[in-house]
C-alpha atoms as an extended CHARMM CRD file, in Angstrom:
* protein
*
        90  EXT
         1         1  MET       CA             97.8450000000       88.8870000000       85.5080000000  PROA      1               0.0000000000
         2         2  LYS       CA             98.5050000000       85.0830000000       85.4690000000  PROA      2               0.0000000000
         3         3  GLN       CA            102.1490000000       83.7330000000       84.6480000000  PROA      3               0.0000000000
         4         4  SER       CA            100.7000000000       82.7480000000       81.2320000000  PROA      4               0.0000000000
         5         5  GLU       CA             99.5680000000       86.2540000000       80.3680000000  PROA      5               0.0000000000
         6         6  PHE       CA            102.8960000000       87.7190000000       81.7790000000  PROA      6               0.0000000000
         7         7  VAL       CA            104.8450000000       85.2550000000       79.4350000000  PROA      7               0.0000000000
         8         8  GLU       CA            102.7140000000       86.1130000000       76.4330000000  PROA      8               0.0000000000
         9         9  ALA       CA            103.2530000000       89.8760000000       77.1430000000  PROA      9               0.0000000000
        10        10  LEU       CA            106.9990000000       89.4220000000       77.6920000000  PROA      10              0.0000000000
        11        11  ALA       CA            107.1540000000       87.4900000000       74.5440000000  PROA      11              0.0000000000
        12        12  ALA       CA            105.1590000000       89.8260000000       72.3580000000  PROA      12              0.0000000000
        13        13  LYS       CA            107.4970000000       92.9670000000       73.7530000000  PROA      13              0.0000000000
        14        14  HSD       CA            110.6920000000       91.6470000000       73.0160000000  PROA      14              0.0000000000
        15        15  GLY       CA            109.7790000000       89.4940000000       69.9430000000  PROA      15              0.0000000000
        16        16  LEU       CA            110.4460000000       86.2080000000       71.5800000000  PROA      16              0.0000000000
        17        17  THR       CA            108.4040000000       82.9460000000       71.2150000000  PROA      17              0.0000000000
        18        18  GLN       CA            106.4350000000       82.1810000000       74.2530000000  PROA      18              0.0000000000
        19        19  LYS       CA            108.5540000000       79.1790000000       75.0540000000  PROA      19              0.0000000000
        20        20  MET       CA            111.6160000000       81.3260000000       75.1870000000  PROA      20              0.0000000000
        21        21  ALA       CA            110.0050000000       83.9280000000       77.3850000000  PROA      21              0.0000000000
        22        22  GLY       CA            108.7630000000       81.1410000000       79.7550000000  PROA      22              0.0000000000
        23        23  GLU       CA            112.3480000000       79.6790000000       79.9750000000  PROA      23              0.0000000000
        24        24  ILE       CA            113.7280000000       83.0800000000       80.9140000000  PROA      24              0.0000000000
        25        25  LEU       CA            111.1780000000       83.5260000000       83.4960000000  PROA      25              0.0000000000
        26        26  ASP       CA            111.7760000000       80.3200000000       85.0030000000  PROA      26              0.0000000000
        27        27  SER       CA            115.5630000000       80.8250000000       84.8170000000  PROA      27              0.0000000000
        28        28  PHE       CA            114.7190000000       84.2080000000       86.6640000000  PROA      28              0.0000000000
        29        29  TRP       CA            113.0410000000       82.4830000000       89.4360000000  PROA      29              0.0000000000
        30        30  ASP       CA            115.2940000000       79.4820000000       89.7020000000  PROA      30              0.0000000000
        31        31  LEU       CA            118.1690000000       81.9820000000       90.1770000000  PROA      31              0.0000000000
        32        32  ILE       CA            116.2060000000       84.0820000000       92.9460000000  PROA      32              0.0000000000
        33        33  VAL       CA            115.2440000000       80.7950000000       94.7620000000  PROA      33              0.0000000000
        34        34  ALA       CA            118.6630000000       79.3070000000       94.8130000000  PROA      34              0.0000000000
        35        35  ASP       CA            120.0560000000       82.5710000000       96.2570000000  PROA      35              0.0000000000
        36        36  VAL       CA            117.4190000000       83.2200000000       98.7210000000  PROA      36              0.0000000000
        37        37  LYS       CA            117.6820000000       79.4950000000       99.6380000000  PROA      37              0.0000000000
        38        38  LYS       CA            121.3050000000       80.0760000000      100.4980000000  PROA      38              0.0000000000
        39        39  GLY       CA            120.4180000000       82.9350000000      102.7770000000  PROA      39              0.0000000000
        40        40  ASP       CA            121.4870000000       85.6270000000      100.4490000000  PROA      40              0.0000000000
        41        41  GLU       CA            119.3640000000       88.7090000000       99.7610000000  PROA      41              0.0000000000
        42        42  VAL       CA            118.5950000000       89.2350000000       96.0190000000  PROA      42              0.0000000000
        43        43  ASP       CA            118.1790000000       93.0550000000       95.6800000000  PROA      43              0.0000000000
        44        44  PHE       CA            116.5850000000       94.9420000000       92.7760000000  PROA      44              0.0000000000
        45        45  SER       CA            116.0160000000       98.6170000000       92.5270000000  PROA      45              0.0000000000
        46        46  TYR       CA            112.2720000000       97.6020000000       92.6710000000  PROA      46              0.0000000000
        47        47  GLY       CA            112.7750000000       95.5660000000       95.9570000000  PROA      47              0.0000000000
        48        48  LYS       CA            114.4250000000       92.6740000000       97.4400000000  PROA      48              0.0000000000
        49        49  PHE       CA            113.7760000000       88.9670000000       98.0500000000  PROA      49              0.0000000000
        50        50  ILE       CA            114.7850000000       87.8110000000      101.6960000000  PROA      50              0.0000000000
        51        51  LEU       CA            114.3140000000       85.1530000000      104.0790000000  PROA      51              0.0000000000
        52        52  VAL       CA            112.7450000000       85.9430000000      107.3630000000  PROA      52              0.0000000000
        53        53  LYS       CA            113.0210000000       83.7440000000      110.2770000000  PROA      53              0.0000000000
        54        54  LYS       CA            109.7960000000       83.2240000000      112.3400000000  PROA      54              0.0000000000
        55        55  ALA       CA            110.1840000000       82.3540000000      116.0710000000  PROA      55              0.0000000000
        56        56  ALA       CA            108.2570000000       79.4220000000      117.6150000000  PROA      56              0.0000000000
        57        57  HSD       CA            105.2190000000       80.7190000000      119.5210000000  PROA      57              0.0000000000
        58        58  GLU       CA            101.8710000000       79.5890000000      120.9480000000  PROA      58              0.0000000000
        59        59  GLY       CA             98.8370000000       80.0360000000      118.8900000000  PROA      59              0.0000000000
        60        60  ARG       CA             95.2180000000       79.5050000000      119.3460000000  PROA      60              0.0000000000
        61        61  ASN       CA             92.7970000000       77.1740000000      117.1690000000  PROA      61              0.0000000000
        62        62  PRO       CA             89.8980000000       79.9300000000      116.5110000000  PROA      62              0.0000000000
        63        63  LEU       CA             87.3800000000       77.0440000000      116.2190000000  PROA      63              0.0000000000
        64        64  THR       CA             87.9460000000       75.2410000000      119.5220000000  PROA      64              0.0000000000
        65        65  GLY       CA             90.0360000000       77.8500000000      121.4640000000  PROA      65              0.0000000000
        66        66  GLU       CA             92.6040000000       75.0560000000      122.2220000000  PROA      66              0.0000000000
        67        67  HSD       CA             96.1740000000       76.5120000000      122.4890000000  PROA      67              0.0000000000
        68        68  ILE       CA             98.7410000000       75.0720000000      119.9990000000  PROA      68              0.0000000000
        69        69  LYS       CA            102.5320000000       75.4510000000      119.7380000000  PROA      69              0.0000000000
        70        70  ILE       CA            103.6290000000       76.8630000000      116.3580000000  PROA      70              0.0000000000
        71        71  VAL       CA            106.9030000000       75.7380000000      115.3460000000  PROA      71              0.0000000000
        72        72  ALA       CA            109.7260000000       78.2230000000      114.2600000000  PROA      72              0.0000000000
        73        73  LYS       CA            110.0890000000       78.4500000000      110.3430000000  PROA      73              0.0000000000
        74        74  VAL       CA            111.6560000000       80.4550000000      107.5880000000  PROA      74              0.0000000000
        75        75  VAL       CA            109.5400000000       82.0310000000      105.0530000000  PROA      75              0.0000000000
        76        76  PRO       CA            110.3880000000       83.9770000000      101.9780000000  PROA      76              0.0000000000
        77        77  GLN       CA            109.5840000000       87.5440000000      101.7300000000  PROA      77              0.0000000000
        78        78  PHE       CA            109.7110000000       90.5190000000       99.0160000000  PROA      78              0.0000000000
        79        79  LYS       CA            110.1820000000       94.0830000000      100.4370000000  PROA      79              0.0000000000
        80        80  ALA       CA            109.1270000000       96.6190000000       97.9010000000  PROA      80              0.0000000000
        81        81  GLY       CA            111.6640000000       99.2500000000       97.1420000000  PROA      81              0.0000000000
        82        82  LYS       CA            111.0510000000      103.0180000000       96.9250000000  PROA      82              0.0000000000
        83        83  LYS       CA            111.1680000000      102.8180000000       92.9990000000  PROA      83              0.0000000000
        84        84  PHE       CA            108.4410000000      100.1520000000       93.0200000000  PROA      84              0.0000000000
        85        85  LYS       CA            106.3140000000      102.1250000000       95.6120000000  PROA      85              0.0000000000
        86        86  ASP       CA            106.5710000000      105.3760000000       93.5450000000  PROA      86              0.0000000000
        87        87  ALA       CA            105.8410000000      103.6270000000       90.2990000000  PROA      87              0.0000000000
        88        88  VAL       CA            102.6640000000      102.1080000000       91.6490000000  PROA      88              0.0000000000
        89        89  ALA       CA            101.5380000000      105.3280000000       93.3790000000  PROA      89              0.0000000000
        90        90  LYS       CA            101.3720000000      107.3430000000       90.0230000000  PROA      90              0.0000000000
């Protein structure tokens, strides 16, 4: 499902305009991004959004075989919760 399809379904389910549903979805993501960016976890019963620190390490270019240094970085991650896993498994 694409974002536009999700917004359309959300609007239809709750009797909203597509513009209102899109604004709600954008606000939802803005709040999650702001908290995760601060280093906080956003925890729902379906899972949680967290930041994971990846250490610097040495990698290899698969085409040339050349060894390269990969810098440390912080990446966002979603960890599915039991409620989400159980719902999908049904």
